[in-house]
DORO-488380 format. One record per residue: x, y, z of N, C-alpha, C in turn; chain. Coordinates in Angstrom, 2 decimals. Example, Ala and Ser with C-alpha at 12.3 -4.5 7.8 and 13.67 -1.06 7.14 Angstrom:
{node {13.19, -5.69, 7.80}, {12.30, -4.50, 7.80}, {13.20, -3.30, 7.80}, "A"}
{node {12.85, -2.25, 7.08}, {13.67, -1.06, 7.14}, {12.90, 0.03, 7.87}, "A"}
END
This chain:
{node {-16.89, 73.51, -12.86}, {-16.87, 72.85, -11.54}, {-16.94, 71.34, -11.71}, "A"}
{node {-17.90, 70.88, -12.53}, {-18.06, 69.45, -12.74}, {-16.85, 68.86, -13.43}, "A"}
{node {-16.31, 69.63, -14.41}, {-15.14, 69.15, -15.14}, {-13.93, 69.03, -14.20}, "A"}
{node {-13.77, 69.99, -13.31}, {-12.65, 69.96, -12.35}, {-12.77, 68.77, -11.42}, "A"}
{node {-14.01, 68.47, -11.01}, {-14.24, 67.34, -10.11}, {-13.89, 66.01, -10.78}, "A"}
{node {-14.29, 65.90, -12.07}, {-13.98, 64.68, -12.82}, {-12.48, 64.51, -13.01}, "A"}
{node {-11.79, 65.62, -13.26}, {-10.34, 65.56, -13.40}, {-9.68, 65.13, -12.09}, "A"}
{node {-10.26, 65.61, -10.99}, {-9.74, 65.26, -9.66}, {-9.89, 63.76, -9.41}, "A"}
{node {-11.08, 63.22, -9.75}, {-11.32, 61.79, -9.56}, {-10.38, 60.96, -10.44}, "A"}
{node {-10.18, 61.39, -11.66}, {-9.30, 60.69, -12.59}, {-7.87, 60.65, -12.04}, "A"}
{node {-7.43, 61.78, -11.51}, {-6.08, 61.87, -10.96}, {-5.91, 60.94, -9.76}, "A"}
{node {-6.94, 60.91, -8.91}, {-6.90, 60.04, -7.72}, {-6.79, 58.57, -8.13}, "A"}
{node {-7.64, 58.18, -9.07}, {-7.62, 56.79, -9.53}, {-6.30, 56.42, -10.18}, "A"}
{node {-5.74, 57.40, -10.93}, {-4.46, 57.15, -11.60}, {-3.36, 56.87, -10.58}, "A"}
{node {-3.29, 57.72, -9.54}, {-2.22, 57.56, -8.55}, {-2.42, 56.32, -7.68}, "A"}
{node {-3.68, 55.94, -7.44}, {-3.95, 54.72, -6.69}, {-3.48, 53.50, -7.48}, "A"}
{node {-3.82, 53.48, -8.78}, {-3.41, 52.38, -9.64}, {-1.90, 52.32, -9.76}, "A"}
{node {-1.27, 53.50, -9.88}, {0.18, 53.56, -9.99}, {0.84, 53.02, -8.72}, "A"}
{node {0.27, 53.38, -7.58}, {0.80, 52.92, -6.29}, {0.68, 51.42, -6.16}, "A"}
{node {-0.49, 50.86, -6.54}, {-0.71, 49.41, -6.45}, {0.23, 48.65, -7.38}, "A"}
{node {0.43, 49.25, -8.58}, {1.31, 48.59, -9.54}, {2.75, 48.59, -9.04}, "A"}
{node {3.17, 49.69, -8.41}, {4.52, 49.79, -7.86}, {4.72, 48.77, -6.74}, "A"}
{node {3.67, 48.61, -5.92}, {3.74, 47.65, -4.82}, {3.87, 46.23, -5.35}, "A"}
{node {3.06, 45.92, -6.38}, {3.10, 44.58, -6.97}, {4.48, 44.30, -7.56}, "A"}
{node {5.04, 45.31, -8.26}, {6.35, 45.13, -8.88}, {7.43, 44.93, -7.82}, "A"}
{node {7.34, 45.64, -6.69}, {8.35, 45.53, -5.64}, {8.29, 44.16, -4.96}, "A"}
{node {7.18, 43.46, -5.10}, {7.03, 42.15, -4.47}, {7.41, 41.01, -5.41}, "A"}
{node {7.86, 41.33, -6.61}, {8.33, 40.31, -7.55}, {9.85, 40.31, -7.53}, "A"}
{node {10.44, 39.17, -7.16}, {11.88, 39.10, -6.95}, {12.56, 38.26, -8.02}, "A"}
{node {13.76, 38.67, -8.40}, {14.58, 37.89, -9.31}, {15.09, 36.66, -8.56}, "A"}
{node {15.68, 35.72, -9.28}, {16.18, 34.51, -8.62}, {17.24, 34.85, -7.58}, "A"}
{node {18.13, 35.80, -7.88}, {19.16, 36.18, -6.92}, {18.57, 36.85, -5.68}, "A"}
{node {17.59, 37.73, -5.90}, {16.93, 38.40, -4.77}, {16.17, 37.39, -3.91}, "A"}
{node {15.50, 36.46, -4.58}, {14.72, 35.44, -3.88}, {15.64, 34.56, -3.05}, "A"}
{node {16.74, 34.12, -3.64}, {17.69, 33.25, -2.93}, {18.27, 33.94, -1.70}, "A"}
{node {18.61, 35.21, -1.84}, {19.15, 35.97, -0.72}, {18.11, 36.14, 0.38}, "A"}
{node {16.87, 36.39, -0.01}, {15.79, 36.63, 0.96}, {15.47, 35.38, 1.78}, "A"}
{node {15.42, 34.20, 1.12}, {15.02, 32.98, 1.84}, {16.15, 32.42, 2.69}, "A"}
{node {17.33, 33.04, 2.61}, {18.44, 32.62, 3.48}, {18.28, 33.20, 4.88}, "A"}
{node {17.35, 34.13, 5.04}, {17.10, 34.76, 6.34}, {16.31, 33.83, 7.26}, "A"}
{node {16.34, 34.13, 8.53}, {15.54, 33.39, 9.52}, {14.13, 33.96, 9.57}, "A"}
{node {13.21, 33.17, 10.14}, {11.83, 33.60, 10.34}, {11.10, 33.97, 9.06}, "A"}
{node {11.36, 33.18, 8.01}, {10.62, 33.37, 6.76}, {9.92, 32.05, 6.42}, "A"}
{node {8.98, 32.11, 5.48}, {8.24, 30.93, 5.06}, {8.30, 30.85, 3.53}, "A"}
{node {8.59, 29.65, 3.03}, {8.66, 29.44, 1.58}, {7.48, 28.57, 1.18}, "A"}
{node {6.74, 28.97, 0.17}, {5.54, 28.24, -0.22}, {5.56, 27.90, -1.71}, "A"}
{node {5.54, 26.61, -1.99}, {5.43, 26.09, -3.36}, {3.95, 25.87, -3.64}, "A"}
{node {3.39, 26.58, -4.61}, {1.94, 26.50, -4.85}, {1.61, 25.57, -6.02}, "A"}
{node {2.57, 24.75, -6.44}, {2.33, 23.78, -7.49}, {1.64, 22.53, -6.93}, "A"}
{node {1.36, 21.58, -7.79}, {0.77, 20.32, -7.35}, {1.81, 19.48, -6.63}, "A"}
{node {1.36, 18.46, -5.91}, {2.28, 17.56, -5.20}, {3.23, 16.87, -6.18}, "A"}
{node {2.72, 16.51, -7.35}, {3.55, 15.85, -8.36}, {4.67, 16.78, -8.84}, "A"}
{node {4.32, 18.03, -9.08}, {5.33, 19.01, -9.50}, {6.35, 19.23, -8.38}, "A"}
{node {5.87, 19.32, -7.17}, {6.75, 19.51, -6.01}, {7.77, 18.38, -5.93}, "A"}
{node {7.29, 17.15, -6.10}, {8.18, 15.99, -5.99}, {9.18, 15.89, -7.13}, "A"}
{node {8.94, 16.61, -8.21}, {9.88, 16.59, -9.33}, {11.08, 17.49, -9.06}, "A"}
{node {11.06, 18.23, -7.98}, {12.14, 19.13, -7.60}, {11.59, 20.41, -7.01}, "A"}
{node {12.07, 20.78, -5.82}, {11.54, 21.96, -5.14}, {12.66, 22.67, -4.39}, "A"}
{node {12.39, 23.88, -3.98}, {13.35, 24.65, -3.20}, {13.41, 24.09, -1.78}, "A"}
{node {14.62, 23.98, -1.25}, {14.82, 23.41, 0.08}, {14.00, 24.16, 1.12}, "A"}
{node {13.35, 23.39, 1.99}, {12.51, 23.90, 3.10}, {11.18, 24.48, 2.65}, "A"}
{node {10.84, 24.31, 1.39}, {9.56, 24.84, 0.90}, {8.39, 23.99, 1.40}, "A"}
{node {7.33, 24.65, 1.81}, {6.07, 24.00, 2.11}, {5.28, 23.92, 0.81}, "A"}
{node {4.21, 23.11, 0.79}, {3.46, 22.95, -0.46}, {1.96, 23.09, -0.23}, "A"}
{node {1.32, 23.85, -1.10}, {-0.13, 24.02, -1.08}, {-0.56, 24.33, -2.50}, "A"}
{node {-1.33, 23.44, -3.10}, {-1.71, 23.52, -4.50}, {-2.72, 24.65, -4.73}, "A"}
{node {-2.30, 25.69, -5.47}, {-3.17, 26.84, -5.74}, {-4.39, 26.44, -6.56}, "A"}
{node {-4.26, 25.41, -7.41}, {-5.38, 25.00, -8.25}, {-6.43, 24.20, -7.49}, "A"}
{node {-6.11, 23.81, -6.26}, {-7.05, 23.13, -5.38}, {-7.36, 24.08, -4.22}, "A"}
{node {-8.37, 24.90, -4.39}, {-8.63, 25.97, -3.43}, {-8.91, 25.49, -2.02}, "A"}
{node {-9.55, 24.34, -1.89}, {-9.83, 23.79, -0.56}, {-8.53, 23.45, 0.14}, "A"}
{node {-7.66, 22.73, -0.56}, {-6.36, 22.37, 0.01}, {-5.54, 23.61, 0.32}, "A"}
{node {-5.54, 24.54, -0.61}, {-4.71, 25.75, -0.44}, {-5.13, 26.53, 0.80}, "A"}
{node {-6.42, 26.81, 0.92}, {-6.88, 27.61, 2.06}, {-6.67, 26.89, 3.39}, "A"}
{node {-6.82, 25.57, 3.40}, {-6.61, 24.80, 4.62}, {-5.15, 24.83, 5.05}, "A"}
{node {-4.27, 24.69, 4.08}, {-2.84, 24.63, 4.42}, {-2.26, 26.00, 4.79}, "A"}
{node {-2.62, 27.04, 4.07}, {-2.04, 28.35, 4.38}, {-2.61, 28.91, 5.69}, "A"}
{node {-3.71, 28.35, 6.16}, {-4.27, 28.78, 7.45}, {-3.30, 28.50, 8.59}, "A"}
{node {-2.36, 27.59, 8.37}, {-1.37, 27.25, 9.41}, {-0.11, 28.10, 9.32}, "A"}
{node {-0.03, 28.96, 8.33}, {1.13, 29.85, 8.22}, {0.97, 31.06, 9.13}, "A"}
{node {2.09, 31.67, 9.45}, {2.09, 32.88, 10.29}, {1.91, 34.10, 9.38}, "A"}
{node {0.81, 34.81, 9.56}, {0.51, 35.95, 8.70}, {1.45, 37.12, 8.91}, "A"}
{node {2.18, 37.14, 10.03}, {3.07, 38.27, 10.32}, {4.48, 38.05, 9.77}, "A"}
{node {4.79, 36.84, 9.34}, {6.12, 36.54, 8.81}, {6.10, 36.53, 7.29}, "A"}
{node {7.19, 36.94, 6.66}, {7.23, 36.98, 5.19}, {7.00, 35.60, 4.57}, "A"}
{node {6.26, 35.59, 3.46}, {6.01, 34.36, 2.71}, {6.57, 34.55, 1.30}, "A"}
{node {7.45, 33.64, 0.89}, {8.06, 33.69, -0.44}, {7.47, 32.56, -1.28}, "A"}
{node {6.75, 32.95, -2.33}, {6.00, 31.98, -3.13}, {6.65, 31.74, -4.48}, "A"}
{node {6.39, 30.55, -5.01}, {6.81, 30.26, -6.37}, {5.95, 29.14, -6.95}, "A"}
{node {5.92, 29.08, -8.28}, {5.26, 27.97, -8.99}, {6.19, 27.58, -10.14}, "A"}
{node {5.66, 27.18, -11.27}, {6.51, 26.78, -12.38}, {7.07, 27.98, -13.13}, "A"}
{node {6.20, 28.96, -13.41}, {6.67, 30.11, -14.18}, {6.30, 31.47, -13.58}, "A"}
{node {5.56, 31.46, -12.48}, {5.24, 32.71, -11.78}, {3.78, 33.13, -11.82}, "A"}
{node {2.96, 32.50, -12.67}, {1.56, 32.89, -12.79}, {0.71, 32.50, -11.59}, "A"}
{node {0.74, 31.23, -11.24}, {-0.06, 30.75, -10.10}, {0.40, 31.40, -8.80}, "A"}
{node {1.70, 31.50, -8.62}, {2.21, 32.09, -7.38}, {1.88, 33.57, -7.30}, "A"}
{node {1.80, 34.25, -8.46}, {1.41, 35.65, -8.46}, {-0.03, 35.82, -8.01}, "A"}
{node {-0.91, 34.94, -8.49}, {-2.31, 34.98, -8.08}, {-2.45, 34.62, -6.61}, "A"}
{node {-1.68, 33.63, -6.16}, {-1.72, 33.22, -4.76}, {-1.20, 34.33, -3.86}, "A"}
{node {-0.17, 35.04, -4.31}, {0.39, 36.14, -3.53}, {-0.66, 37.23, -3.32}, "A"}
{node {-1.39, 37.58, -4.37}, {-2.42, 38.61, -4.24}, {-3.54, 38.15, -3.31}, "A"}
{node {-3.93, 36.87, -3.42}, {-4.96, 36.33, -2.53}, {-4.52, 36.41, -1.08}, "A"}
{node {-3.27, 36.03, -0.81}, {-2.77, 36.04, 0.57}, {-2.68, 37.46, 1.11}, "A"}
{node {-2.27, 38.39, 0.24}, {-2.19, 39.79, 0.67}, {-3.58, 40.31, 1.06}, "A"}
{node {-4.59, 39.95, 0.28}, {-5.96, 40.38, 0.56}, {-6.52, 39.71, 1.81}, "A"}
{node {-5.96, 38.56, 2.17}, {-6.46, 37.81, 3.31}, {-5.58, 37.93, 4.55}, "A"}
{node {-4.87, 39.03, 4.64}, {-4.22, 39.37, 5.90}, {-2.76, 39.03, 6.04}, "A"}
{node {-2.11, 38.48, 5.00}, {-0.68, 38.20, 5.09}, {0.08, 39.50, 4.83}, "A"}
{node {0.94, 39.85, 5.77}, {1.58, 41.17, 5.75}, {2.63, 41.31, 4.65}, "A"}
{node {3.48, 40.31, 4.49}, {4.58, 40.39, 3.54}, {4.57, 39.17, 2.62}, "A"}
{node {4.29, 39.37, 1.34}, {4.27, 38.27, 0.38}, {5.12, 38.64, -0.83}, "A"}
{node {5.89, 37.66, -1.32}, {6.80, 37.90, -2.43}, {6.73, 36.75, -3.42}, "A"}
{node {6.87, 37.09, -4.70}, {6.76, 36.10, -5.76}, {8.08, 35.97, -6.53}, "A"}
{node {8.45, 34.71, -6.84}, {9.66, 34.46, -7.60}, {9.39, 34.68, -9.09}, "A"}
{node {10.05, 35.65, -9.67}, {9.86, 35.95, -11.10}, {10.36, 34.78, -11.96}, "A"}
{node {9.48, 34.28, -12.81}, {9.86, 33.17, -13.67}, {9.73, 31.81, -13.03}, "A"}
{node {9.43, 31.78, -11.74}, {9.17, 30.53, -11.03}, {10.32, 29.52, -11.05}, "A"}
{node {9.95, 28.25, -10.91}, {10.94, 27.18, -10.86}, {11.74, 27.07, -12.16}, "A"}
{node {11.13, 27.44, -13.28}, {11.85, 27.42, -14.55}, {13.08, 28.34, -14.49}, "A"}
{node {12.87, 29.55, -14.01}, {13.97, 30.52, -13.90}, {14.97, 30.08, -12.85}, "A"}
{node {14.47, 29.50, -11.76}, {15.33, 29.05, -10.66}, {16.31, 27.97, -11.14}, "A"}
{node {15.79, 27.01, -11.90}, {16.64, 25.93, -12.40}, {17.61, 26.44, -13.46}, "A"}
{node {17.13, 27.35, -14.32}, {17.99, 27.90, -15.36}, {19.15, 28.70, -14.77}, "A"}
{node {18.93, 29.24, -13.57}, {19.98, 30.00, -12.88}, {20.88, 29.08, -12.04}, "A"}
{node {20.64, 27.77, -12.15}, {21.43, 26.76, -11.41}, {21.36, 26.96, -9.90}, "A"}
{node {20.19, 27.31, -9.42}, {19.98, 27.44, -7.98}, {19.69, 26.05, -7.39}, "A"}
{node {19.94, 25.86, -6.09}, {19.79, 24.53, -5.48}, {18.35, 24.03, -5.46}, "A"}
{node {18.18, 22.75, -5.80}, {16.87, 22.10, -5.84}, {16.94, 20.79, -5.08}, "A"}
{node {15.91, 20.53, -4.29}, {15.81, 19.28, -3.54}, {14.84, 18.36, -4.27}, "A"}
{node {15.19, 17.08, -4.40}, {14.36, 16.15, -5.16}, {13.43, 15.33, -4.30}, "A"}
{node {12.80, 14.35, -4.96}, {11.85, 13.46, -4.31}, {12.56, 12.57, -3.31}, "A"}
{node {11.88, 12.21, -2.23}, {12.45, 11.34, -1.21}, {12.79, 9.97, -1.80}, "A"}
{node {13.93, 9.43, -1.35}, {14.36, 8.10, -1.80}, {13.96, 7.02, -0.79}, "A"}
{node {13.11, 7.39, 0.14}, {12.67, 6.46, 1.19}, {11.95, 5.26, 0.57}, "A"}
{node {12.31, 4.06, 1.04}, {11.69, 2.83, 0.53}, {10.22, 2.79, 0.91}, "A"}
{node {9.40, 2.25, 0.01}, {7.96, 2.18, 0.27}, {7.64, 1.13, 1.33}, "A"}
{node {6.67, 1.46, 2.16}, {6.20, 0.53, 3.20}, {4.96, -0.17, 2.67}, "A"}
{node {4.98, -1.48, 2.65}, {3.80, -2.22, 2.17}, {2.73, -2.20, 3.23}, "A"}
{node {1.49, -2.49, 2.83}, {0.39, -2.54, 3.78}, {0.61, -3.64, 4.81}, "A"}
{node {1.17, -4.77, 4.38}, {1.45, -5.88, 5.30}, {2.49, -5.46, 6.34}, "A"}
{node {3.53, -4.76, 5.90}, {4.56, -4.29, 6.84}, {3.98, -3.27, 7.81}, "A"}
{node {3.14, -2.40, 7.29}, {2.50, -1.39, 8.13}, {1.64, -2.04, 9.21}, "A"}
{node {0.86, -3.05, 8.84}, {0.01, -3.74, 9.81}, {0.83, -4.39, 10.92}, "A"}
{node {2.01, -4.88, 10.57}, {2.90, -5.45, 11.59}, {3.40, -4.36, 12.53}, "A"}
{node {3.71, -3.21, 11.97}, {4.22, -2.10, 12.79}, {3.17, -1.63, 13.80}, "A"}
{node {1.92, -1.47, 13.35}, {0.89, -0.95, 14.26}, {0.41, -2.02, 15.25}, "A"}
{node {0.77, -3.27, 14.99}, {0.39, -4.35, 15.91}, {1.49, -4.66, 16.90}, "A"}
{node {2.63, -4.00, 16.75}, {3.79, -4.30, 17.59}, {3.61, -3.84, 19.04}, "A"}
{node {2.72, -2.87, 19.26}, {2.45, -2.36, 20.61}, {0.97, -2.43, 20.89}, "A"}
{node {0.63, -2.47, 22.18}, {-0.78, -2.54, 22.56}, {-1.53, -1.32, 22.06}, "A"}
{node {-0.86, -0.15, 22.15}, {-1.47, 1.10, 21.68}, {-0.48, 1.84, 20.80}, "A"}
{node {-0.99, 2.47, 19.76}, {-0.11, 3.16, 18.82}, {-0.82, 4.36, 18.19}, "A"}
{node {-0.10, 5.47, 18.13}, {-0.58, 6.66, 17.40}, {0.22, 6.75, 16.11}, "A"}
{node {-0.46, 6.80, 14.98}, {0.22, 6.96, 13.70}, {-0.01, 8.38, 13.19}, "A"}
{node {1.08, 9.02, 12.83}, {1.03, 10.38, 12.31}, {1.42, 10.35, 10.84}, "A"}
{node {0.41, 10.49, 9.95}, {0.67, 10.61, 8.52}, {0.85, 12.09, 8.21}, "A"}
{node {2.07, 12.47, 7.89}, {2.34, 13.87, 7.59}, {3.34, 14.01, 6.47}, "A"}
{node {3.82, 15.23, 6.28}, {4.84, 15.50, 5.28}, {5.57, 16.76, 5.70}, "A"}
{node {6.86, 16.82, 5.44}, {7.64, 17.96, 5.90}, {7.26, 19.25, 5.18}, "A"}
{node {6.60, 19.11, 4.00}, {6.20, 20.30, 3.25}, {4.78, 20.76, 3.57}, "A"}
{node {4.13, 20.10, 4.53}, {2.74, 20.38, 4.88}, {2.66, 21.37, 6.04}, "A"}
{node {2.14, 22.60, 5.84}, {2.08, 23.59, 6.91}, {1.36, 23.13, 8.18}, "A"}
{node {0.18, 22.49, 8.09}, {-0.47, 22.03, 9.33}, {0.35, 20.97, 10.07}, "A"}
{node {1.09, 20.15, 9.32}, {1.94, 19.13, 9.94}, {3.02, 19.78, 10.78}, "A"}
{node {3.61, 20.82, 10.21}, {4.66, 21.53, 10.94}, {4.09, 22.20, 12.19}, "A"}
{node {2.87, 22.70, 12.08}, {2.24, 23.34, 13.24}, {1.94, 22.32, 14.33}, "A"}
{node {1.69, 21.06, 13.95}, {1.39, 20.00, 14.91}, {2.63, 19.42, 15.57}, "A"}
{node {3.82, 19.74, 15.07}, {5.05, 19.11, 15.55}, {5.26, 19.23, 17.06}, "A"}
{node {5.01, 20.39, 17.69}, {5.19, 20.47, 19.15}, {4.29, 19.50, 19.91}, "A"}
{node {3.07, 19.27, 19.42}, {2.16, 18.32, 20.08}, {2.71, 16.90, 19.96}, "A"}
{node {3.18, 16.54, 18.78}, {3.74, 15.21, 18.56}, {4.98, 15.01, 19.42}, "A"}
{node {5.83, 16.03, 19.48}, {7.04, 15.94, 20.31}, {6.69, 15.74, 21.77}, "A"}
{node {5.65, 16.42, 22.24}, {5.22, 16.29, 23.64}, {4.69, 14.88, 23.91}, "A"}
{node {3.92, 14.34, 22.96}, {3.40, 12.97, 23.12}, {4.53, 11.97, 23.25}, "A"}
{node {5.57, 12.14, 22.44}, {6.71, 11.22, 22.50}, {7.46, 11.36, 23.82}, "A"}
{node {7.57, 12.60, 24.31}, {8.22, 12.83, 25.60}, {7.44, 12.19, 26.75}, "A"}
{node {6.13, 12.13, 26.59}, {5.27, 11.52, 27.61}, {5.17, 10.00, 27.44}, "A"}
{node {6.03, 9.45, 26.55}, {6.15, 8.00, 26.34}, {4.95, 7.37, 25.62}, "A"}
{node {4.22, 8.17, 24.84}, {3.18, 7.60, 23.98}, {3.88, 6.96, 22.78}, "A"}
{node {3.37, 5.84, 22.33}, {3.93, 5.20, 21.14}, {3.45, 5.96, 19.90}, "A"}
{node {4.37, 6.60, 19.22}, {4.03, 7.39, 18.03}, {4.83, 6.88, 16.83}, "A"}
{node {4.13, 6.53, 15.77}, {4.76, 6.08, 14.53}, {4.60, 7.17, 13.48}, "A"}
{node {5.72, 7.70, 13.00}, {5.69, 8.76, 12.01}, {5.78, 8.16, 10.60}, "A"}
{node {4.84, 8.52, 9.76}, {4.82, 8.05, 8.37}, {4.89, 9.26, 7.45}, "A"}
{node {5.87, 9.28, 6.56}, {6.00, 10.36, 5.59}, {4.99, 10.12, 4.47}, "A"}
{node {3.85, 10.76, 4.57}, {2.80, 10.57, 3.58}, {3.18, 11.06, 2.20}, "A"}
{node {4.11, 12.01, 2.14}, {4.56, 12.50, 0.85}, {5.36, 11.46, 0.10}, "A"}
{node {6.05, 10.58, 0.83}, {6.84, 9.51, 0.22}, {6.04, 8.22, 0.10}, "A"}
{node {5.21, 7.94, 1.10}, {4.44, 6.70, 1.14}, {3.05, 6.90, 0.51}, "A"}
{node {3.07, 7.26, -0.75}, {1.81, 7.58, -1.43}, {0.88, 6.37, -1.60}, "A"}
{node {1.45, 5.21, -1.90}, {0.64, 4.01, -2.09}, {0.02, 3.56, -0.77}, "A"}
{node {0.81, 3.63, 0.29}, {0.29, 3.24, 1.61}, {-0.83, 4.19, 2.03}, "A"}
{node {-0.63, 5.48, 1.81}, {-1.67, 6.46, 2.15}, {-2.95, 6.17, 1.38}, "A"}
{node {-2.80, 5.81, 0.12}, {-3.96, 5.48, -0.71}, {-4.67, 4.25, -0.20}, "A"}
{node {-3.89, 3.21, 0.17}, {-4.48, 1.97, 0.69}, {-5.27, 2.20, 1.97}, "A"}
{node {-4.81, 3.15, 2.77}, {-5.45, 3.41, 4.06}, {-6.49, 4.53, 3.99}, "A"}
{node {-6.70, 5.08, 2.80}, {-7.70, 6.13, 2.65}, {-7.28, 7.46, 3.26}, "A"}
{node {-5.97, 7.70, 3.31}, {-5.45, 8.96, 3.84}, {-5.27, 9.92, 2.67}, "A"}
{node {-6.15, 10.92, 2.59}, {-6.12, 11.84, 1.47}, {-5.56, 13.20, 1.77}, "A"}
{node {-5.46, 13.54, 3.06}, {-4.94, 14.86, 3.46}, {-4.01, 14.68, 4.65}, "A"}
{node {-3.12, 15.66, 4.80}, {-2.15, 15.63, 5.89}, {-2.32, 16.87, 6.78}, "A"}
{node {-2.09, 16.74, 8.09}, {-1.79, 15.47, 8.76}, {-3.05, 14.66, 9.01}, "A"}
{node {-2.91, 13.36, 9.02}, {-3.98, 12.45, 9.45}, {-3.43, 11.61, 10.58}, "A"}
{node {-4.17, 11.54, 11.67}, {-3.75, 10.79, 12.84}, {-4.68, 9.59, 13.04}, "A"}
{node {-4.09, 8.44, 13.30}, {-4.86, 7.22, 13.54}, {-4.35, 6.58, 14.83}, "A"}
{node {-5.28, 6.18, 15.68}, {-4.91, 5.46, 16.91}, {-5.33, 4.00, 16.77}, "A"}
{node {-4.41, 3.11, 17.12}, {-4.66, 1.67, 17.06}, {-4.59, 1.07, 18.46}, "A"}
{node {-5.49, 0.11, 18.72}, {-5.43, -0.72, 19.93}, {-5.27, -2.16, 19.48}, "A"}
{node {-4.12, -2.74, 19.81}, {-3.82, -4.11, 19.39}, {-4.00, -4.30, 17.88}, "A"}
{node {-3.53, -3.33, 17.12}, {-3.55, -3.42, 15.67}, {-4.87, -3.04, 15.02}, "A"}
{node {-5.87, -2.67, 15.82}, {-7.19, -2.31, 15.29}, {-7.41, -0.80, 15.40}, "A"}
{node {-7.83, -0.19, 14.29}, {-8.08, 1.25, 14.31}, {-9.28, 1.59, 15.19}, "A"}
{node {-9.08, 2.53, 16.14}, {-10.17, 2.93, 17.03}, {-10.53, 4.40, 16.89}, "A"}
{node {-9.66, 5.17, 16.22}, {-9.92, 6.62, 16.11}, {-9.08, 7.18, 14.99}, "A"}
{node {-9.63, 8.18, 14.30}, {-8.92, 8.83, 13.21}, {-9.37, 10.29, 13.10}, "A"}
{node {-8.41, 11.16, 12.80}, {-8.75, 12.57, 12.57}, {-7.74, 13.20, 11.62}, "A"}
{node {-8.24, 14.09, 10.77}, {-7.40, 14.82, 9.84}, {-7.38, 16.30, 10.22}, "A"}
{node {-6.19, 16.90, 10.19}, {-6.06, 18.32, 10.48}, {-5.53, 18.61, 11.88}, "A"}
{node {-5.55, 19.88, 12.24}, {-5.06, 20.31, 13.55}, {-5.85, 19.63, 14.65}, "A"}
{node {-5.13, 19.03, 15.60}, {-5.77, 18.24, 16.66}, {-5.21, 18.63, 18.02}, "A"}
{node {-6.09, 18.76, 18.99}, {-5.68, 19.12, 20.35}, {-5.05, 17.92, 21.06}, "A"}
{node {-4.14, 18.21, 21.96}, {-3.50, 17.17, 22.77}, {-4.52, 16.32, 23.50}, "A"}
{node {-5.58, 16.97, 24.00}, {-6.60, 16.27, 24.79}, {-7.28, 15.16, 24.00}, "A"}
{node {-7.38, 15.32, 22.67}, {-8.03, 14.30, 21.85}, {-7.18, 13.03, 21.78}, "A"}
{node {-5.89, 13.20, 21.66}, {-4.98, 12.04, 21.65}, {-5.07, 11.29, 22.98}, "A"}
{node {-5.05, 12.07, 24.06}, {-5.10, 11.46, 25.39}, {-6.42, 10.74, 25.61}, "A"}
{node {-7.49, 11.32, 25.11}, {-8.82, 10.73, 25.32}, {-8.97, 9.38, 24.63}, "A"}
{node {-8.44, 9.26, 23.42}, {-8.66, 8.05, 22.64}, {-7.51, 7.05, 22.68}, "A"}
{node {-6.41, 7.42, 23.31}, {-5.26, 6.53, 23.35}, {-5.52, 5.32, 24.25}, "A"}
END
């Protein structure tokens, strides 16, 4: 009786492990499968490498959240839609594989990993988008820009930043309501961001006659902009 019970438990564990392994394998995509999948609508692409790696070349429309910086990673992926598929990649597939499992455990319904990562993607001659060629804005030029109007809202963001994308409807509404909004690409203007102490995106700063009166980082309600403008 005891022996039969132990055999039963062993069999259960074996099939559970086999099932989990099959699931993990089905979520690992070749470069061709990955490319076909991300051509669909209503999907999310996530580059889990560092910002420096991202700027050296990334997949078009990819968002970025550094897996090795857990605080940044968890903050940024919190702005993703857990019900929509997320396609992850890193340099060779290790970090993105770990990130995929973490996201699956934390409520993301569909997660997929690029086998071989960016190395395999480039070797397969798949399309890569490079670093922005936008000219740098000096601190002196920036100060002139924020002093040009009596009141100014500055939005330091980046197109690869999930919370920034989530804030876009609020920013669009502010502009429609004729608020002065200055958009700064923090991913390109790294020196300016450093000079101003902007370490995370999005960061919003309100100026009155060129003087900073309010600042906030992260998701922000419309009412806060209106209150301090």
